[in-house]
C-alpha positions as CSV (number, residue, x, y, z in Angstrom):
1,M,90.1,16.7,124.9
2,S,86.5,15.9,126.6
3,A,85.9,16.4,130.1
4,A,85.4,12.5,130.3
5,Q,88.7,11.6,128.5
6,A,90.7,14.0,130.7
7,A,89.1,12.3,133.6
8,V,90.2,8.9,132.3
9,F,93.7,10.2,132.0
10,R,94.0,11.5,135.4
11,E,92.9,8.1,136.9
12,I,95.5,6.5,134.7
13,D,98.2,8.7,135.6
14,N,97.4,8.5,139.1
15,S,97.7,4.7,139.1
16,I,100.9,4.7,137.2
17,Q,102.5,7.3,139.9
18,K,101.3,4.8,142.5
19,H,103.0,1.9,141.0
20,K,106.2,4.2,140.6
21,N,106.0,4.9,144.3
22,M,105.9,1.2,145.0
23,L,108.8,0.3,142.7
24,S,110.8,3.1,144.9
25,D,109.7,1.0,148.2
26,I,111.1,-2.2,146.5
27,L,114.4,-0.7,145.8
28,I,114.7,0.3,149.4
29,G,113.5,-3.2,150.6
30,M,116.3,-5.0,148.2
31,A,118.9,-2.4,149.6
32,I,117.8,-3.5,153.3
33,S,117.8,-7.2,152.2
34,T,121.1,-6.8,150.7
35,E,122.7,-4.8,153.5
36,A,121.2,-7.5,156.2
37,A,122.7,-10.5,154.2
38,E,126.2,-8.8,154.0
39,G,126.4,-8.1,157.7
40,L,125.2,-11.9,158.5
41,A,127.8,-13.3,155.7
42,S,130.9,-13.5,158.0
43,D,128.9,-16.0,160.3
44,T,128.9,-19.6,159.2
45,S,125.8,-20.1,161.3
46,T,123.3,-17.9,159.4
47,K,123.4,-19.7,155.9
48,Q,119.7,-20.2,156.3
49,Q,118.8,-16.6,157.3
50,I,121.0,-15.6,154.0
51,T,119.0,-18.0,151.8
52,E,115.9,-16.6,153.3
53,L,117.0,-13.2,152.4
54,E,118.0,-14.1,148.8
55,N,114.5,-15.7,148.3
56,T,113.3,-12.2,149.5
57,M,115.2,-10.6,147.1
58,K,113.7,-12.8,144.2
59,E,110.2,-12.0,145.4
60,Y,111.1,-8.2,145.1
61,I,112.4,-8.7,141.7
62,D,109.2,-10.6,140.8
63,L,107.0,-7.7,142.3
64,E,108.9,-5.0,140.6
65,E,108.6,-6.9,137.0
66,N,104.8,-7.3,137.6
67,L,104.5,-3.6,138.7
68,K,106.6,-2.6,135.2
69,I,104.0,-4.9,133.4
70,Q,101.0,-3.0,135.0
71,I,102.7,0.5,134.3
72,E,103.5,-0.4,130.6
73,A,99.9,-1.9,130.2
74,L,98.6,1.4,131.6
75,S,100.8,3.6,129.5
76,E,99.7,1.4,126.3
77,V,96.2,2.0,127.2
78,K,96.6,5.8,127.5
79,R,98.3,5.7,124.2
80,A,95.6,3.6,122.7
81,I,92.9,6.1,123.8
82,Q,95.0,9.1,122.3
83,R,95.2,7.1,119.1
84,G,91.3,7.3,118.9
85,D,90.6,3.6,120.2
86,R,87.1,3.4,121.3
87,S,87.5,-0.1,122.9
88,H,86.6,0.1,126.7
89,M,89.3,0.7,129.2
90,D,89.0,-2.5,130.8
91,Q,89.4,-4.7,127.4
92,L,92.5,-2.8,126.7
93,L,94.2,-2.9,130.0
94,D,93.4,-6.8,129.9
95,S,94.7,-7.1,126.5
96,N,97.9,-5.3,127.3
97,L,98.5,-7.2,130.7
98,K,98.1,-10.7,128.7
99,T,100.7,-9.5,126.3
100,Q,103.1,-8.3,128.9
101,R,102.9,-11.1,131.1
102,S,103.1,-13.5,128.2
103,H,106.6,-11.7,127.7
104,K,107.5,-12.3,131.3
105,E,106.7,-16.0,131.2
106,H,109.2,-16.1,128.4
107,N,112.1,-14.4,130.5
108,K,111.1,-15.9,133.9
109,N,114.4,-16.6,135.0
110,N,115.9,-13.2,134.3
111,F,116.3,-12.5,137.9
112,K,119.7,-13.9,137.9
113,Q,120.6,-11.1,135.5
114,H,119.0,-8.4,137.6
115,P,121.5,-6.0,138.6
116,K,120.4,-5.8,142.3
117,Y,120.6,-9.7,142.6
118,K,124.0,-9.7,141.2
119,E,125.0,-7.0,143.6
120,F,123.5,-9.0,146.6
121,Q,125.6,-12.1,145.5
122,Q,128.6,-10.2,144.9
123,K,128.6,-8.3,148.4
124,V,127.9,-11.5,150.2
125,W,130.7,-13.3,148.6
126,A,133.0,-10.5,149.0
127,V,132.7,-10.7,152.8
128,N,134.6,-14.1,152.9
129,N,136.5,-13.5,149.6
130,P,137.3,-10.2,149.3
131,D,140.1,-10.8,146.6
132,E,138.3,-13.2,144.5
133,P,135.6,-12.9,141.8
134,L,132.3,-14.8,142.2
135,P,132.5,-18.4,141.0
136,E,131.9,-18.3,137.0
137,E,131.5,-14.7,137.5
138,E,134.5,-12.9,136.9
139,G,133.2,-10.0,135.7
140,E,131.0,-9.3,138.5
141,D,133.1,-6.8,140.1
142,L,132.3,-4.5,137.1
143,V,128.8,-4.5,137.8
144,V,129.6,-3.1,141.4
145,M,131.5,-0.6,139.8
146,T,129.0,0.7,137.4
147,Q,126.9,0.8,140.7
148,Q,129.5,3.2,142.5
149,E,130.2,5.3,139.2
150,K,126.4,6.0,139.2
151,V,126.7,8.3,142.2
152,I,129.0,10.7,140.4
153,C,127.0,13.5,139.0
154,P,128.2,14.3,135.4
155,V,127.5,18.2,135.7
156,T,129.2,18.9,139.1
157,R,131.8,15.7,138.7
158,K,131.4,15.2,142.3
159,E,129.2,12.8,144.6
160,M,125.6,13.1,143.9
161,E,123.4,15.0,146.3
162,E,119.7,14.8,145.8
163,P,119.9,12.8,142.6
164,L,117.3,13.3,140.1
165,K,117.0,11.1,137.0
166,N,116.0,12.0,133.3
167,T,112.9,9.7,132.4
168,V,114.0,10.5,128.8
169,C,117.3,8.5,128.6
170,G,117.8,7.4,132.4
171,H,120.8,9.4,133.4
172,T,120.9,10.8,136.9
173,Y,122.2,14.0,138.1
174,S,122.5,16.1,141.1
175,K,119.8,18.5,141.8
176,A,122.0,21.6,142.1
177,G,124.0,20.6,139.0
178,I,121.2,19.8,136.7
179,T,119.1,22.9,137.7
180,S,121.9,25.2,137.3
181,L,122.6,23.9,134.0
182,L,118.8,24.4,132.8
183,R,118.4,27.7,134.3
184,G,116.9,29.8,131.8
185,K,116.3,27.0,129.3
186,R,113.3,25.2,128.5
187,S,115.5,22.1,127.9
188,N,119.2,21.1,127.4
189,P,121.2,18.0,125.8
190,C,122.0,15.5,128.5
191,P,125.5,16.3,129.8
192,V,126.5,12.7,129.8
193,A,129.0,12.1,127.1
194,G,127.4,10.2,123.7
195,C,123.8,10.9,125.2
196,N,121.8,12.6,122.3
197,K,118.5,13.0,124.4
198,Q,117.1,16.2,125.8
199,V,116.7,17.1,129.5
200,S,114.4,19.8,131.1
201,M,112.9,20.1,134.7
202,S,109.4,18.3,133.4
203,T,111.5,15.1,132.6
204,L,113.2,15.1,136.0
205,E,112.1,12.7,138.8
206,R,113.5,11.6,142.3
207,D,116.2,8.6,141.5
208,V,115.7,6.4,144.8
209,E,118.3,3.9,143.6
210,A,121.0,6.6,143.2
211,E,120.0,7.7,146.6
212,L,120.3,4.4,148.1
213,Q,124.0,4.0,146.5
214,V,125.1,7.3,147.7
215,K,124.3,6.2,151.4
216,Q,125.8,2.9,150.9
217,N,129.0,4.5,149.6
218,K,129.2,6.8,152.5
219,R,128.7,3.8,154.9
220,N,131.4,1.8,153.3
221,K,133.8,4.9,153.7
222,G,132.8,5.1,157.2
223,K,133.7,1.3,157.8
224,K,137.0,1.5,155.7
225,K,138.0,4.9,157.8
226,K,137.2,2.8,160.9
227,N,139.2,-0.3,160.0
228,E,142.0,2.0,159.0
229,D,142.0,3.7,162.4
230,E,142.0,0.3,164.3
231,V,144.8,-0.9,162.2
232,E,146.9,2.4,163.2
233,I,145.9,1.9,166.8
234,T,147.0,-1.6,166.6
235,D,150.3,-0.8,165.0
236,L,151.0,1.4,167.9
């Protein structure tokens, strides 16, 4: 690899990492919007505010999609250069962005299927309808359950602590659990049942989404404990 090519790869990698950092910030924004809407849902006078928060979620989803398009386009440019394509980098990037955006236009209403948008709707609905599924969304509770299950480490079988995601397969583990499993090894089969991918320290990255879910679960447990204590006091 020439020095010039190495410099181009570093530039691409730095840009990809910046995009990934922005994706992490978007996940935090989604979590804050969902929590705010959930807190407002019990007051019927806040319908407009909840609608505005829902629109904010849609904007986050759109921004997330654009960032993912740019990450994939940058990654494809890098792969093209590695294959020996001598086209100018700007031309390669422009071509790949057009391809990715064309795909996005074909699926522009996909925000309705986005797990964070579904979670937003489910949590707002559940405030005033705790024992009922969303209208025409009877399986929505399964989506929330999946999010909750994600915070259980497949190695320690306990709630996640410092969750790390395997970029090869997308599975997440506690830092202590996976580092213990990998101690003295270059790689290991993913510990999630049925997964045939490998995991190594180099394929692990911080899982912001799992971190947020762990914090949300702890808040929910705290609220539940407080409500139970209040019920006990009332019974006395």
